[in-house]
C-alpha positions as CSV (number, residue, x, y, z in Angstrom):
1,M,0.0,0.0,0.0
2,P,1.2,3.6,-0.7
3,R,2.2,5.6,2.3
4,L,0.1,8.6,3.1
5,S,1.6,11.8,4.4
6,I,0.7,15.5,4.5
7,S,2.3,17.8,2.1
8,N,3.5,21.0,3.7
9,G,2.1,24.2,2.7
10,S,-0.7,22.7,0.6
11,S,-4.5,22.5,1.4
12,L,-4.5,19.0,-0.3
13,M,-3.2,15.7,1.0
14,E,-0.5,14.2,-1.2
15,L,-0.3,10.6,-2.1
16,R,3.3,9.5,-2.1
17,T,4.4,6.2,-3.5
18,G,7.5,4.2,-4.2
19,K,9.8,5.0,-7.3
20,H,8.3,2.3,-9.5
21,S,4.8,2.0,-8.0
22,S,2.1,0.8,-10.0
23,L,-0.3,3.5,-8.6
24,E,2.1,6.0,-10.4
25,S,1.3,4.2,-13.6
26,L,-2.4,4.2,-12.9
27,L,-2.3,7.8,-12.1
28,S,-0.5,8.7,-15.3
29,L,-3.3,6.9,-17.1
30,M,-6.0,8.6,-15.2
31,K,-5.1,12.2,-16.2
32,I,-8.1,14.6,-16.5
33,Y,-8.7,14.9,-20.2
34,S,-10.6,17.9,-21.7
35,L,-13.4,16.7,-24.1
36,R,-15.7,18.5,-26.5
37,F,-19.2,17.3,-26.5
38,N,-22.1,19.3,-28.1
39,A,-19.8,22.3,-28.0
40,S,-19.7,22.2,-24.2
41,P,-16.4,21.7,-22.4
42,M,-16.4,18.5,-20.3
43,V,-14.0,16.7,-18.0
44,I,-13.6,13.1,-16.9
45,S,-13.7,12.3,-13.3
46,P,-10.9,9.8,-12.8
47,L,-12.3,8.0,-9.9
48,S,-15.8,7.4,-11.2
49,F,-15.2,7.9,-14.9
50,Q,-18.1,10.2,-15.1
51,L,-18.2,13.5,-17.1
52,I,-18.1,16.5,-15.1
53,P,-20.4,19.0,-16.8
54,F,-19.7,21.8,-14.3
55,Q,-17.5,22.7,-11.4
56,S,-18.6,24.4,-8.1
57,F,-16.2,26.7,-6.3
58,S,-15.8,27.4,-2.7
59,L,-15.8,31.1,-1.8
60,G,-13.0,30.6,0.8
61,T,-14.3,33.1,3.2
62,S,-11.9,31.7,5.9
63,A,-8.8,31.5,3.8
64,G,-9.6,34.5,1.6
65,E,-9.3,32.7,-1.6
66,R,-11.5,30.9,-3.9
67,K,-11.0,27.2,-4.5
68,L,-12.1,25.3,-7.6
69,M,-13.4,21.9,-7.0
70,P,-14.9,19.5,-9.7
71,T,-18.2,17.9,-9.0
72,I,-20.5,15.4,-10.8
73,H,-24.3,15.0,-11.2
74,E,-24.3,12.0,-8.7
75,E,-23.0,14.4,-6.1
76,M,-26.3,16.4,-6.4
77,D,-28.1,13.0,-5.5
78,R,-26.1,12.6,-2.4
79,R,-26.9,16.2,-1.3
80,Q,-30.4,15.6,-2.0
81,L,-30.4,12.4,0.2
82,L,-29.0,14.4,3.1
83,Y,-31.6,17.1,2.6
84,S,-34.5,14.5,2.5
85,L,-33.4,13.3,5.9
86,L,-33.5,16.7,7.7
87,M,-37.3,17.0,8.1
88,P,-38.1,13.4,9.2
89,V,-35.5,14.0,12.0
90,M,-36.8,17.3,12.9
91,N,-40.4,16.0,12.9
92,L,-39.4,13.7,15.8
93,Y,-38.9,16.7,18.0
94,V,-41.2,19.3,16.5
95,P,-44.5,17.8,15.3
96,G,-47.0,19.4,13.0
97,L,-44.4,21.0,10.6
98,D,-46.6,19.9,7.6
99,K,-49.3,22.3,8.7
100,G,-47.6,25.3,7.6
101,K,-44.5,26.7,5.7
102,G,-40.9,27.7,6.1
103,L,-39.6,31.2,5.6
104,Y,-36.0,30.8,4.4
105,F,-33.9,33.4,2.9
106,L,-32.0,31.6,0.1
107,F,-29.8,33.2,-2.6
108,V,-27.9,32.4,-5.7
109,K,-24.8,34.0,-7.3
110,A,-24.2,34.7,-10.9
111,E,-22.4,31.9,-12.8
112,T,-18.8,32.4,-14.0
113,K,-16.5,30.4,-16.3
114,T,-13.0,28.9,-15.7
115,P,-10.2,29.8,-18.2
116,G,-11.1,26.5,-19.9
117,G,-14.7,27.3,-20.3
118,L,-16.1,25.2,-17.4
119,L,-19.1,26.5,-15.5
120,A,-18.1,27.6,-12.1
121,R,-20.6,28.5,-9.3
122,P,-20.9,28.3,-5.4
123,V,-22.1,24.9,-4.2
124,L,-25.6,26.2,-3.1
125,T,-26.1,27.9,-6.4
126,S,-25.7,24.7,-8.1
127,Y,-28.1,23.0,-6.0
128,Y,-30.8,25.7,-6.3
129,N,-30.4,25.7,-10.1
130,S,-30.7,21.9,-10.3
131,D,-33.8,20.0,-11.1
132,H,-33.6,18.5,-7.6
133,F,-34.5,21.8,-6.3
134,K,-36.5,23.5,-9.1
135,T,-38.7,20.6,-9.9
136,R,-38.8,19.0,-6.5
137,P,-42.0,17.0,-5.8
138,Y,-44.5,18.4,-3.3
139,D,-43.8,17.7,0.3
140,P,-45.9,19.2,2.9
141,F,-42.9,19.3,5.3
142,N,-40.8,21.4,2.8
143,V,-43.0,24.1,1.6
144,Y,-41.4,27.6,1.4
145,T,-42.9,30.9,1.4
146,S,-40.3,32.1,-1.1
147,P,-41.1,31.2,-4.8
148,N,-38.3,29.7,-7.0
149,E,-38.2,32.8,-9.0
150,A,-37.2,34.9,-6.0
151,I,-34.6,32.5,-4.8
152,L,-33.1,32.2,-8.2
153,C,-32.9,36.0,-9.0
154,V,-29.1,36.9,-8.9
155,D,-29.8,40.4,-7.8
156,S,-29.5,40.2,-3.9
157,F,-31.8,43.3,-3.2
158,Q,-34.5,42.0,-5.4
159,S,-34.3,38.6,-4.3
160,M,-34.4,39.7,-0.5
161,Y,-37.2,42.0,-1.2
162,A,-39.4,39.5,-2.9
163,Q,-38.7,36.8,-0.3
164,M,-39.4,39.3,2.6
165,L,-42.6,40.4,1.0
166,C,-43.8,36.9,0.5
167,G,-42.9,36.2,4.2
168,L,-45.0,39.1,5.3
169,I,-48.0,38.1,3.1
170,M,-47.9,34.5,4.4
171,R,-47.0,35.5,8.0
172,N,-49.8,33.3,9.5
173,E,-48.6,30.2,7.7
174,V,-44.9,30.4,8.8
175,L,-43.7,27.8,11.2
176,R,-40.0,28.1,11.0
177,V,-37.7,31.0,9.9
178,G,-34.3,30.4,8.6
179,A,-31.1,31.0,6.4
180,V,-27.9,29.1,5.9
181,F,-25.9,31.0,8.4
182,A,-27.1,33.0,11.4
183,S,-25.5,36.1,9.8
184,G,-27.8,35.7,6.8
185,L,-31.0,35.8,9.0
186,L,-29.6,38.8,10.9
187,R,-29.2,40.5,7.4
188,A,-32.7,39.8,6.6
189,I,-33.9,41.4,9.8
190,H,-31.8,44.4,9.0
191,F,-33.3,44.6,5.6
192,L,-36.8,44.6,7.2
193,Q,-35.7,47.5,9.5
194,N,-34.5,49.4,6.4
195,N,-37.4,48.6,4.0
196,W,-40.6,48.0,6.0
197,K,-42.2,51.3,4.8
198,Q,-42.0,50.4,1.1
199,L,-43.0,46.7,2.0
200,A,-46.1,48.0,3.8
201,H,-46.9,50.2,0.9
202,D,-46.7,47.4,-1.7
203,I,-48.9,45.2,0.6
204,A,-51.5,48.0,1.1
205,T,-51.8,48.8,-2.5
206,G,-51.1,45.3,-4.2
207,T,-48.5,46.9,-6.3
208,L,-44.8,45.8,-6.5
209,N,-41.8,48.3,-5.8
210,P,-40.6,49.5,-9.2
211,K,-37.0,48.8,-8.2
212,I,-37.9,45.1,-8.6
213,T,-37.3,44.7,-12.4
214,D,-36.4,41.1,-12.8
215,A,-39.1,39.8,-15.1
216,P,-39.7,36.3,-13.5
217,V,-39.9,37.7,-10.0
218,R,-42.4,40.5,-11.1
219,E,-44.5,37.8,-12.8
220,C,-44.7,35.4,-9.8
221,M,-45.4,38.3,-7.4
222,R,-48.2,39.5,-9.6
223,K,-49.9,36.3,-8.7
224,I,-49.1,36.4,-4.9
225,L,-49.4,40.1,-4.1
226,K,-53.0,41.5,-3.6
227,P,-54.1,44.6,-1.8
228,N,-54.3,44.0,1.9
229,P,-54.6,47.3,4.0
230,E,-55.1,45.4,7.2
231,L,-51.8,43.5,6.8
232,A,-50.1,46.7,5.8
233,Q,-51.4,48.5,8.9
234,F,-50.1,45.6,11.1
235,V,-46.6,45.7,9.5
236,T,-46.6,49.5,10.1
237,M,-47.6,49.2,13.7
238,E,-45.0,46.6,14.4
239,C,-42.2,48.6,12.9
240,Y,-43.0,52.2,13.3
241,E,-41.8,52.6,16.8
242,E,-38.5,50.7,15.9
243,N,-38.8,48.3,18.7
244,W,-37.2,45.2,17.3
245,E,-37.3,43.0,20.3
246,C,-39.1,39.7,19.6
247,I,-39.8,41.0,16.1
248,I,-39.7,37.4,14.7
249,K,-42.4,36.2,17.1
250,R,-44.5,39.3,16.7
251,I,-44.6,39.1,12.9
252,W,-44.6,35.3,12.5
253,P,-46.4,34.3,15.7
254,R,-46.5,30.5,14.8
255,T,-42.8,30.2,14.5
256,K,-41.6,27.1,16.4
257,Y,-37.8,27.5,15.8
258,L,-35.0,29.1,13.9
259,D,-33.1,27.0,11.5
260,V,-29.6,28.5,11.3
261,I,-26.1,27.5,11.8
262,V,-24.9,28.9,15.2
263,T,-21.9,26.7,15.9
264,G,-18.2,27.8,15.5
265,A,-17.8,31.5,14.7
266,M,-21.6,31.8,14.2
267,A,-22.1,31.3,18.0
268,Q,-21.5,35.0,18.5
269,Y,-24.8,35.7,16.9
270,I,-26.8,33.8,19.4
271,P,-27.6,36.7,21.9
272,T,-28.7,38.9,18.8
273,L,-30.9,36.2,17.6
274,E,-32.5,35.7,21.0
275,Y,-33.2,39.3,21.2
276,Y,-34.9,39.5,17.8
277,S,-36.7,36.0,18.2
278,G,-37.8,36.2,21.8
279,G,-35.8,33.2,22.8
280,L,-36.8,30.7,20.1
281,P,-34.9,27.5,19.8
282,M,-32.2,27.6,17.2
283,A,-31.8,24.2,15.2
284,C,-28.5,23.4,13.6
285,T,-29.7,20.6,11.3
286,M,-26.7,19.7,9.2
287,Y,-23.0,19.9,8.7
288,A,-21.5,20.8,5.3
289,S,-19.0,22.6,3.2
290,S,-18.3,23.5,-0.4
291,E,-16.1,20.5,-0.7
292,C,-18.7,17.9,0.6
293,Y,-21.9,17.5,2.7
294,F,-20.9,15.7,5.6
295,G,-23.8,14.6,7.9
296,L,-26.6,15.8,10.1
297,N,-27.6,16.6,13.6
298,L,-29.9,13.8,15.0
299,N,-30.9,16.0,18.0
300,P,-31.6,19.3,16.2
301,M,-33.4,21.1,19.0
302,C,-30.5,20.7,21.5
303,K,-28.6,23.8,22.9
304,P,-26.2,25.3,20.3
305,S,-23.4,24.5,22.8
306,E,-24.4,20.8,22.6
307,V,-24.6,20.3,18.9
308,T,-23.1,17.1,17.6
309,Y,-23.1,15.9,14.1
310,T,-23.3,12.2,12.8
311,I,-21.2,11.8,9.6
312,M,-22.8,9.8,6.8
313,P,-20.0,7.6,5.4
314,N,-21.6,7.5,2.0
315,M,-21.1,11.1,1.4
316,A,-17.3,10.8,0.7
317,Y,-14.3,8.9,2.1
318,F,-13.5,10.5,5.4
319,E,-10.1,10.4,7.2
320,F,-9.0,12.1,10.4
321,L,-5.6,13.6,11.5
322,P,-5.2,13.4,15.2
323,R,-4.5,16.7,16.7
324,E,-2.5,15.5,19.8
325,S,-0.1,13.2,17.9
326,S,3.6,13.4,16.9
327,T,2.8,11.4,13.6
328,S,0.9,12.3,10.6
329,C,-0.8,8.9,10.3
330,L,-4.5,9.3,9.4
331,V,-7.3,7.5,11.1
332,D,-10.3,6.1,9.3
333,L,-14.0,7.0,10.2
334,A,-14.3,3.6,12.0
335,D,-11.3,4.1,14.3
336,V,-11.7,7.5,15.9
337,E,-11.8,7.6,19.6
338,V,-14.1,9.4,21.9
339,G,-12.8,12.5,23.5
340,K,-10.0,13.0,21.0
341,E,-9.9,15.9,18.4
342,Y,-9.1,15.4,14.7
343,E,-8.5,17.5,11.8
344,L,-11.0,16.4,8.9
345,I,-9.7,15.0,5.7
346,L,-11.9,13.9,2.9
347,T,-11.7,12.5,-0.6
348,T,-14.7,13.2,-2.8
349,Y,-16.4,10.9,-5.4
350,A,-15.7,13.6,-8.1
351,G,-12.1,12.6,-8.7
352,L,-8.9,11.8,-6.9
353,C,-9.3,15.0,-4.8
354,R,-8.4,14.8,-1.2
355,Y,-9.1,18.0,0.8
356,R,-8.0,19.4,4.2
357,V,-11.1,21.2,5.1
358,G,-9.6,23.0,8.1
359,D,-12.2,22.0,10.5
360,I,-11.2,20.7,14.0
361,L,-13.7,18.1,15.4
362,R,-14.0,16.3,18.6
363,V,-15.6,12.9,19.0
364,T,-18.5,13.0,21.5
365,G,-19.8,9.5,21.0
366,F,-21.5,7.2,18.7
367,H,-24.9,6.7,17.1
368,N,-25.0,2.8,16.7
369,A,-21.6,2.3,15.1
370,A,-21.4,5.9,13.5
371,P,-19.2,8.4,15.3
372,Q,-20.6,11.8,16.3
373,F,-18.5,14.9,16.3
374,R,-18.8,18.4,17.7
375,F,-17.3,21.2,15.7
376,I,-14.5,23.0,17.7
377,R,-12.9,25.5,15.6
378,R,-11.1,26.2,12.3
379,K,-7.5,25.4,12.7
380,N,-6.3,28.6,11.1
381,V,-4.4,30.9,13.5
382,L,-6.2,34.4,13.3
383,L,-3.7,36.8,15.2
384,S,-0.1,36.8,15.7
385,I,2.4,39.8,16.5
386,E,5.4,37.7,17.4
387,S,5.6,34.2,18.9
388,D,2.0,34.6,20.1
389,K,-0.7,32.7,18.2
390,T,-4.4,33.3,18.8
391,D,-7.0,31.2,17.0
392,E,-10.6,31.7,16.2
393,A,-12.0,29.9,19.2
394,E,-9.8,31.7,21.6
395,L,-10.8,35.0,20.2
396,Q,-14.4,34.1,20.3
397,N,-14.1,33.1,23.9
398,A,-12.3,36.4,24.8
399,I,-14.9,38.4,23.0
400,E,-17.8,36.7,25.0
401,N,-15.7,37.3,28.2
402,A,-15.6,41.1,27.5
403,S,-19.3,41.2,26.4
404,L,-20.3,40.4,29.9
405,L,-19.3,43.8,30.9
406,L,-21.9,45.3,28.4
407,K,-24.9,43.5,29.9
408,E,-25.5,46.0,32.6
409,F,-25.9,48.6,29.9
410,N,-28.2,46.6,27.8
411,T,-25.7,46.5,25.1
412,S,-24.3,43.5,23.1
413,V,-21.6,42.9,20.4
414,V,-23.5,42.6,17.1
415,E,-20.4,41.8,15.0
416,Y,-16.7,41.8,15.2
417,T,-13.4,41.2,13.3
418,S,-9.7,41.8,14.2
419,Y,-6.4,42.9,12.8
420,A,-2.8,42.5,13.9
421,D,-1.4,46.0,13.7
422,T,2.4,45.6,13.2
423,K,2.9,49.0,11.8
424,Q,3.8,50.4,15.1
425,I,6.3,49.0,17.6
426,P,5.5,47.2,19.4
427,G,2.5,45.9,17.4
428,H,-0.9,45.2,19.0
429,Y,-4.2,43.5,18.5
430,V,-7.1,45.6,17.1
431,I,-10.6,44.5,17.6
432,Y,-13.4,46.1,15.5
433,W,-16.8,46.1,17.4
434,E,-20.2,47.0,16.1
435,L,-22.5,47.4,19.1
436,L,-26.3,47.2,19.6
437,V,-27.1,49.8,22.2
438,K,-30.8,49.1,23.2
439,D,-30.9,52.2,25.6
440,S,-28.9,55.1,24.3
441,A,-29.4,56.9,27.6
442,N,-27.4,54.0,29.3
443,A,-24.7,53.5,26.8
444,P,-21.3,52.0,28.0
445,T,-18.8,54.7,28.9
446,D,-15.3,55.0,27.7
447,D,-14.1,53.5,31.1
448,V,-16.2,50.5,30.5
449,L,-15.0,50.0,26.9
450,N,-11.4,50.4,28.1
451,R,-12.0,47.6,30.6
452,C,-13.4,45.5,27.9
453,C,-10.0,45.6,26.1
454,L,-8.4,44.2,29.3
455,Q,-11.2,41.5,29.6
456,I,-10.3,40.4,26.2
457,E,-6.8,40.1,27.0
458,E,-7.1,38.1,30.3
459,P,-8.3,34.8,28.7
460,L,-5.9,34.8,25.9
461,N,-3.0,32.3,25.9
462,S,0.0,32.6,28.3
463,V,2.4,33.4,25.3
464,Y,0.4,36.4,24.4
465,R,0.3,37.6,28.0
466,Q,4.0,37.1,28.4
467,S,4.6,39.2,25.5
468,R,2.5,41.9,27.0
469,V,3.9,41.6,30.6
470,A,7.4,40.5,30.5
471,D,8.7,40.8,27.0
472,N,7.0,44.0,26.1
473,S,6.7,42.8,22.5
474,T,3.1,43.3,22.1
475,G,1.2,46.7,22.9
476,P,-2.2,47.2,24.7
477,L,-5.2,45.7,22.9
478,E,-7.3,48.2,21.0
479,I,-11.1,48.2,20.5
480,R,-12.4,50.3,17.7
481,V,-16.2,50.8,17.8
482,V,-17.7,51.3,14.3
483,E,-20.9,52.8,13.2
484,N,-23.9,50.6,12.8
485,G,-24.2,49.0,9.5
486,T,-20.4,48.8,8.9
487,F,-20.5,45.0,8.8
488,E,-23.5,45.2,6.3
489,E,-21.2,47.3,4.2
490,L,-18.4,44.8,4.6
491,M,-20.7,42.1,3.3
492,D,-21.9,44.2,0.4
493,Y,-18.2,44.8,-0.6
494,A,-17.5,40.9,-0.5
495,I,-20.6,40.3,-2.7
496,S,-19.5,43.0,-5.1
497,R,-16.3,41.0,-5.5
498,G,-17.9,37.6,-6.1
499,A,-18.9,36.3,-2.7
500,S,-22.2,34.4,-2.3
501,I,-24.7,35.8,0.1
502,N,-25.6,32.3,1.1
503,Q,-22.0,31.4,2.0
504,Y,-20.5,34.6,3.2
505,E,-19.1,34.7,6.8
506,V,-17.5,37.7,8.3
507,P,-13.8,37.3,8.4
508,R,-12.5,37.1,11.9
509,C,-9.2,38.6,10.8
510,V,-8.7,41.2,8.1
511,S,-5.6,42.6,6.3
512,F,-7.0,43.5,2.8
513,T,-6.3,47.3,2.3
514,P,-9.8,48.2,1.0
515,I,-11.5,46.4,3.9
516,M,-9.2,48.1,6.4
517,E,-10.0,51.5,4.9
518,L,-13.7,50.7,5.0
519,L,-13.5,49.8,8.7
520,N,-11.3,52.6,9.8
521,S,-13.5,55.2,7.9
522,R,-16.4,54.0,10.2
523,V,-14.7,54.2,13.5
524,V,-16.5,56.4,16.2
525,S,-14.4,55.7,19.2
526,K,-11.1,54.0,20.2
527,H,-10.3,52.3,23.4
528,F,-7.1,50.7,24.9
529,S,-6.4,48.3,27.6
530,P,-5.8,50.2,30.8
531,D,-3.5,47.8,32.5
532,L,-1.5,44.7,31.9
533,P,-3.2,41.3,31.9
534,H,-2.3,38.7,34.7
535,W,0.8,36.6,33.9
536,T,3.3,34.9,36.1
537,P,6.7,33.2,35.1
538,E,5.3,29.8,36.5
539,R,2.9,29.6,33.7
540,R,5.7,29.5,31.2
541,R,5.5,26.5,28.8
């Protein structure tokens, strides 16, 4: 058997064989040949010997770069299989979901072409444009308020407007509200805050906003939108005073839960979602990425901190790299051990493509013989000035620690990102905060925000605190409070550069000059840690 090892500096796994291995000969015969069939470029998948009629690409919101990944039609069947299991599992915990509809904010991105002429699009755009979605059979458990025409509109404003309008019109039929990520649902609420007057006008008059110019959207809305002054008055009364607490329950009173991903970096949105929803349960139903759909949560109504996913072994070939090991030997899915953490490695059916996804998972138990995993964090290091290394989970925990100081001021952190400022000596961490101040008369003072800086530093690793206290190689941590709506602008900028609204995640560390300029132009106040964090030499490693 060939020896498996990890190639340094690569996101893929490398298969290394002996000098005269028969596998090398096989690989040389299984090169990907470009074909021309009906004037459409095709590629052969060397693993399955199927034609690849298009490719999907990951938007690389964690690494900052797009990644092209081949896919085949059979892969769509696997994704559909996983989707088909979600509602039967959910129905075990929340009965009666066939008695209403789901308000989901789903979006597509315009297609692009590779230099070789292959179709390239985000994985969710591929799914929504497929017959699996567009011509899906009627299922009372999977009826959406949004028509296909609204979901498939590539203009994000027109798509969001039509989907929100349909959700308001069918408000008494909605049993669940969701989006792919928690941030996507918050974006929808923010859209309602900014556009409720025009939405109410359309409902009252039965006419569609002239800004909606997409012909299929206008045609489908013509059949749905009828004058309803009573509903328009209701929307106006709920939104006029701009009291957004429990707005989801108030407008969609039959909602049983929110269907959003709130694990990992999305966990920071939980307090804001609780504010808008009045404490509705949040269900994380599935675990997926652009590379592959992995599995599902068999207890979707558990607390976000207790979410575990059961990986379906038929979705790909899964391997795991132990985190606490001096070797690079991979472990098969059947051989993982409870309590241990692993980096996820997978090989897809769409060719000899092995991916290091970058997710760190912990084995929590088994469902029958199938291992169950909890998402711990992305493996990427976010911040570093010198020898210090702060990862996403550590920063998230520190932000949550500092947020406790804001509670007495009825204020919460809506969004954040970070930056390692090394232009000055010593360099220091910069945290950009967007705050939700629910009582402007009781907003947190400068002194409180300064103490928040120190509260962020205290839980950080000992190497960071040593660099602050003993080495003086890192300066005081800084918080820059930005204007409300700044992170919406950041998302709009990313979308304008090709990101998908479905798959967009706020980068937890930024360095790209245009993004830095946008953030710094929206800063309303700056705050620095007033003291040194606690550190003693005995804690050296």
